[in-house]
N, C-alpha and C positions, 0 to 999 in steps of 0.2 A: 434586526444588523444594515449596517451602510452595504451598497453594494460592493460585490467582493469580501466584505466581512466574511462571510460565512467561507471562504477560497483562504483569507487569512486565520480565522478559526480551526481549522481544520489543519490546517499548516503547523500550526500554535502547537495542539494537541497531538500530531506524528511528531514532532521536535521531543515532545514529553513524552510521548510511547519510546521512542528512541533513548532518551537517556541511561546512560549506563551506572547501574549502583554495582561497585566494585564489594561492596559489603552484602550485598545480597549472594554476589557468587564467590565469595568467601564461606556466605553462613549456608548454600544447599546447596555447592557445586558447578562448576562450570555447564552443564549438560541441563541441569535444570533451570538455572537464572535464564540460558541461552534459549528456551523453550519458552519460560515464558513471556522475553522478549518476542519473540518471532509470533506466537498466539497471539502478544496484545494488539501488534502490525497487522492481524491478520494472514499469516501464512501459517503452513501445517510442516509437522516436522515427523520422521519416523523413526524409531528404534532400532538397534539392531535386535533382530532376531524375532524382530515382527513384522507381519505386512503390514500391520495397520496404521491409517494416518492418523494423528493427533491433532484435531483440529477448535478443539473445545475448551479453554482455557480452565474450566472449571472443572476440565475430565481429565487433566494429566496426571497421570499413572504417580501416586505415592510410593517412596521406599527408602528403602535407606540408600544414602548418600552414594551417588556414583553408579546405582546399577541399573540403570535407563540413559545410553549415549543414544544420541545423535548418529543417526547414519545418514537419513537423507531428508532434503531442506525443498519442499516447493514454497515460494516466495510469489505465486501466480497474484496480482490483484494488491499486492501488501504493501504499504506506507513504510518498508525499513528504509533507512539511511545511513548516508556514512557514519552517522553519531554513535549508530547504535554498532558496528559491527568490532570494538573492543569484547561484543560478545560471544563471537568466534573464534578467539584465541584460544582458548583454553578447550575446546571441541577436537580432540582425539582420532574421530571416527568416522567423519564425515566422507563419505564415498561419493555423492550425487546430488548437488543443486539445479535448481531453478528459477531463472528470474524470469518472468515472460509479465508483461505490461506494470512493470514497474518506474514510478515515477520517479520515483528521487533516486534512482539508480544511473551514476555518471562517471565517468575514468575514474576520476579517485578511490571510489567502492572498488572496481576493480583491479586496482592498482594496489589497492589495501588487503582483496581479497586475496589476492597472488603471493602479498609480502608474507602472508599470515605462516607462521612456520609449518605449526601442524597442520594446515590443510596444504602447503605442499608436498610434506611427505602420502597423507590420507586422499585427498580429492581423483577421482578417476573421471565423471563424467560431469559436465558443464550445459544446462542450456542457455541461450541469452535471444528473448524474444520481445519483440515491440516494444523495447527500453529505447525511448524517442531520446535519451544523452545521451548515450554511447557513441564513442566515434571512431574510427582509427587506433586512438593512443589509447583508450582504454585493454581494446584485445591485443595489442600489440605486448600489455604489461602482462599479458595472462603467462608469455613467456616462461614466467620463474614458480609455474605449476607443474612441476616436472613429471610428475604421476601422471598428469592430464593424457587420458587413454580417447576420449570421445567429446567434442565443442560441436554444438549445433547452434547456429545463429541464424535466425532469422526475421525477417522484417525491422530492418535496424538502418534506419533515413543517416545516420549521423556517420555512417561509413561511404569513405570516398572514397578510399585508393585499394579497393580489392585486391584486385590482385599483387601487389607489393606486401598489405596490411601478411594477406594468406601467406605468401610465399614465405617471407621472413620469421611465421608464427610456425610455418611445417621445416622452415632446417632449425628452428630452436627447438621442437618437438617432432623429433622423426619418428614413432610410433603412435602421434597423435593421430585418429581418425577425424575428420572437420567436415562436418555435414552442416552446407551451407541451400537457406532458401532466402536470398538475396535480390531485391531487383536490380 
């Protein structure tokens, strides 16, 4: 591979992993299809009523369509990117999302997340850690997540206007507990 070719290859592969297969969503249901997407990208999912994180793509539980509902997503070190976010639309039970060291997560992703009507209803806890492409604009977009109860932000060098951003967010979401670990 030429210099930089490896990165280009992985970027291409990650884009393939994130391509949304709408027929698959129709065939197996939104939770199963989203689980496959998330695990392909290196993220973990936890289902409603289970303490166990699923991390093995081939070990995904099978059962009647709709039996397993994603409740939590841990996308630490994963390659999830904007183009895959259509998979989130059909999820109705996600209460907890952790985005840590996600190099493809940028403001557009957070805007997309906060405009997803099911997540506006269900999401209660969000952690965004060491995502270098996130700026104030992305954090401000989270004001649409009206049921968010807890937001943890850490190691986000792209956030420049901390005080203003957090004041606006806190005004929009008065019951939000905001925990910050930022330089």
